[in-house]
C-alpha positions as a printed NumPy array, in Angstrom:
array([[127.649, 132.365, 115.21 ],
       [126.005, 130.715, 112.318],
       [122.837, 130.902, 111.593],
       [120.838, 130.132, 108.851],
       [116.687, 130.901, 108.097],
       [114.658, 128.819, 106.172],
       [117.437, 128.958, 103.806],
       [116.696, 127.327, 100.423],
       [119.046, 127.511,  97.564],
       [117.617, 125.54 ,  93.619],
       [119.958, 125.161,  90.666],
       [119.526, 123.787,  87.349],
       [121.185, 120.43 ,  85.76 ],
       [119.848, 120.165,  82.883],
       [116.085, 120.873,  81.891],
       [115.429, 120.102,  86.12 ],
       [115.559, 122.054,  88.738],
       [117.031, 120.587,  91.882],
       [116.037, 121.649,  95.542],
       [120.284, 121.674,  96.807],
       [118.733, 122.79 , 100.288],
       [115.032, 123.56 , 101.521],
       [114.177, 125.6  , 104.35 ],
       [117.075, 124.757, 106.046],
       [117.725, 126.265, 109.488],
       [120.441, 125.703, 111.329],
       [122.28 , 127.075, 114.421],
       [126.334, 126.482, 114.698],
       [128.037, 128.322, 118.059],
       [131.697, 129.736, 118.084],
       [134.537, 126.905, 118.715],
       [131.85 , 124.149, 117.377],
       [133.564, 120.947, 115.525],
       [130.852, 119.596, 113.271],
       [130.712, 117.303, 110.376],
       [128.252, 117.782, 107.272],
       [127.119, 113.736, 106.616],
       [125.152, 111.991, 103.699],
       [124.755, 110.431, 100.372],
       [125.9  , 112.192,  96.895],
       [123.265, 114.717,  95.897],
       [121.714, 115.257, 100.11 ],
       [122.978, 119.055,  99.756],
       [125.725, 118.731, 101.684],
       [128.748, 120.617,  99.454],
       [125.653, 123.388,  98.623],
       [124.929, 124.115, 102.069],
       [129.083, 124.146, 102.43 ],
       [129.259, 127.169,  99.828],
       [126.542, 129.006, 100.872],
       [128.066, 128.634, 104.153],
       [131.121, 129.786, 102.958],
       [129.41 , 132.86 , 101.003],
       [129.915, 131.49 ,  97.537],
       [126.904, 131.137,  97.021],
       [124.052, 133.349,  97.323],
       [120.176, 132.042,  99.37 ],
       [117.353, 131.714,  96.611],
       [116.02 , 132.294, 100.624],
       [116.044, 132.661, 103.879],
       [119.27 , 134.833, 106.082],
       [122.63 , 133.51 , 106.382],
       [123.92 , 135.421, 109.532],
       [127.267, 135.662, 110.047],
       [128.386, 136.995, 113.668],
       [124.756, 138.826, 113.735],
       [125.611, 140.283, 110.003],
       [123.212, 139.059, 107.372],
       [125.002, 138.005, 105.009],
       [121.461, 138.725, 102.459],
       [121.873, 142.623, 102.263],
       [125.358, 142.353, 101.017],
       [127.305, 143.577,  97.968],
       [130.101, 141.045,  95.995],
       [132.578, 143.039,  97.742],
       [131.45 , 142.975, 101.294],
       [130.752, 139.562, 101.02 ],
       [134.657, 139.328,  99.723],
       [135.731, 141.072, 102.262],
       [134.093, 139.392, 104.566],
       [134.628, 136.036, 103.54 ],
       [138.417, 136.631, 103.039],
       [138.263, 137.575, 106.774],
       [136.482, 134.949, 108.303],
       [136.364, 132.003, 106.67 ],
       [139.734, 129.81 , 105.145],
       [138.432, 126.906, 103.037],
       [140.308, 123.305, 102.389],
       [138.939, 121.579,  99.612],
       [139.414, 117.544,  98.418],
       [141.602, 118.24 ,  95.684],
       [143.618, 120.831,  97.303],
       [143.3  , 123.692,  94.423],
       [146.963, 125.126,  94.705],
       [148.169, 126.763,  92.093],
       [150.363, 124.495,  90.063],
       [153.063, 127.409,  89.212],
       [153.723, 128.611,  93.199],
       [155.488, 127.38 ,  95.755],
       [154.305, 125.824,  98.742],
       [155.297, 129.167, 100.642],
       [153.394, 131.377,  98.17 ],
       [150.622, 129.369,  97.849],
       [149.811, 129.325, 101.862],
       [151.023, 133.66 , 100.75 ],
       [148.758, 133.865,  98.257],
       [145.493, 135.515, 100.732],
       [147.634, 137.787, 102.154],
       [149.386, 138.895,  99.604],
       [146.148, 139.9  ,  97.853],
       [145.132, 141.413, 100.847],
       [147.671, 144.04 , 100.394],
       [149.754, 142.905, 103.82 ],
       [153.459, 143.961, 103.521],
       [155.972, 141.558, 103.438],
       [157.761, 141.325, 105.938],
       [153.8  , 141.197, 108.134],
       [153.152, 138.297, 105.526],
       [156.524, 135.718, 105.788],
       [156.696, 135.912, 109.407],
       [152.774, 135.087, 109.125],
       [153.678, 131.624, 106.678],
       [156.68 , 131.217, 108.315],
       [155.22 , 130.503, 111.629],
       [153.068, 128.58 , 109.585],
       [154.91 , 125.99 , 107.765],
       [157.216, 125.251, 111.078],
       [153.942, 125.149, 113.162],
       [153.032, 122.39 , 109.765],
       [155.722, 120.832, 109.702],
       [156.755, 122.316, 105.888],
       [159.798, 124.022, 107.097],
       [161.726, 121.917, 104.222],
       [158.891, 121.885, 101.57 ],
       [158.2  , 125.863, 101.434],
       [160.641, 126.043,  97.574],
       [159.273, 123.064,  96.441],
       [156.045, 123.955,  94.076],
       [153.03 , 121.668,  94.48 ],
       [154.187, 118.592,  91.797],
       [157.765, 118.193,  93.881],
       [155.31 , 117.033,  96.797],
       [152.741, 114.391,  98.819],
       [149.107, 114.556,  98.798],
       [149.261, 114.645, 102.05 ],
       [151.979, 117.635, 102.155],
       [150.205, 119.291,  99.793],
       [146.333, 119.802, 102.249],
       [148.65 , 120.782, 104.865],
       [149.753, 123.935, 102.186],
       [146.017, 123.996, 101.635],
       [145.594, 124.375, 105.707],
       [148.353, 126.733, 105.467],
       [146.784, 129.007, 103.352],
       [142.921, 128.53 , 104.935],
       [144.719, 129.925, 108.055],
       [147.157, 132.142, 106.826],
       [144.301, 135.811, 107.491],
       [143.476, 133.737, 110.984],
       [139.502, 132.678, 110.388],
       [137.538, 132.454, 113.259],
       [135.189, 129.538, 110.65 ],
       [137.278, 126.516, 108.611],
       [135.527, 124.822, 106.004],
       [136.912, 121.734, 104.711],
       [135.308, 119.54 , 102.365],
       [136.014, 116.221, 102.218],
       [139.452, 117.416, 103.089],
       [140.855, 113.495, 103.262],
       [139.124, 112.095, 100.391],
       [142.574, 111.919,  98.079],
       [145.03 , 111.116, 100.524],
       [145.64 , 107.357, 101.747],
       [144.967, 106.897, 104.741],
       [148.137, 107.469, 107.027],
       [147.99 , 110.988, 105.39 ],
       [145.062, 111.798, 106.152],
       [144.989, 110.621, 109.852],
       [147.471, 113.651, 110.209],
       [145.725, 116.206, 108.154],
       [141.975, 115.157, 110.801],
       [144.124, 115.171, 113.616],
       [146.22 , 118.953, 112.602],
       [142.696, 119.75 , 111.839],
       [141.349, 118.829, 115.507],
       [145.061, 120.548, 117.112],
       [143.911, 123.967, 115.165],
       [140.173, 123.593, 116.691],
       [141.145, 122.725, 120.209],
       [144.007, 125.309, 120.369],
       [142.959, 128.142, 119.081],
       [139.081, 127.908, 119.256],
       [138.197, 128.174, 115.901],
       [134.787, 126.153, 114.381],
       [135.045, 123.337, 112.389],
       [133.158, 121.788, 109.96 ],
       [133.735, 119.308, 107.448],
       [132.142, 118.245, 105.211],
       [132.548, 113.855, 104.635],
       [130.974, 110.959, 103.219],
       [133.339, 108.979, 105.695],
       [131.683, 107.215, 109.173],
       [134.515, 107.472, 111.249],
       [136.082, 110.496, 110.691],
       [131.706, 112.025, 110.83 ],
       [131.851, 110.579, 114.613],
       [135.189, 112.096, 115.736],
       [133.161, 115.168, 115.453],
       [131.215, 116.7  , 117.999],
       [127.957, 116.962, 116.363],
       [127.054, 115.902, 113.472],
       [124.746, 116.78 , 110.919],
       [122.673, 113.941, 108.776],
       [121.038, 115.282, 105.328],
       [119.262, 113.911, 101.934],
       [117.287, 115.499, 100.226],
       [118.074, 119.051, 100.571],
       [117.315, 118.449, 104.557],
       [119.141, 118.125, 107.554],
       [117.061, 115.041, 108.748],
       [119.446, 114.582, 112.522],
       [121.135, 116.714, 114.248],
       [123.242, 114.864, 117.309],
       [122.88 , 118.163, 119.235],
       [119.144, 117.738, 119.246],
       [117.789, 119.668, 116.807],
       [116.899, 117.675, 114.394],
       [113.176, 119.197, 112.61 ],
       [115.665, 121.699, 110.815],
       [114.033, 120.971, 107.862]])
């Protein structure tokens, strides 16, 4: 369960202060499939960064599985992030010198998992993602769709309960994008993962069971019936 209580986040751009989030209230139930939409500068990425524990709110409270993250130190936040949250980015963010297998394995390596366990998990993921014949390739040897599948594998390696995807099809052709979103939806459906996608694409957003629209740092509509969050 995700709960934001009156969360605000401000940051400085040049000599101006920008309200990334304005007193946002939001609740997302376990296992939901949510699309966050809105124009550039609406607060979508700021919301994603707060939910992903990459940014701390300036005020308000963020509860993840009933735990108030405002009281956690950096080490505890990093542990919670690695165990509970998977990230997928528009530009993949793969390590160029590592193979596909090593990129997917990286969270497990950082968590101190023994090699036999790591290899079992990544081999299973590679098969699930259709990457068995690409695991020894480096990112520059892969197509965009394959790179995004590697990124999904890396995000899923620690079996997170929350998957955050920031424009996951933004750098892909239409066919690859369709394959990637269907893969994410299968993971959501089969494993009960809470899936939150930030997108500019109305067709992609319409696939989600819940659509949240943002403008100027506030939630302005919520298909779940909670339209007065901010």
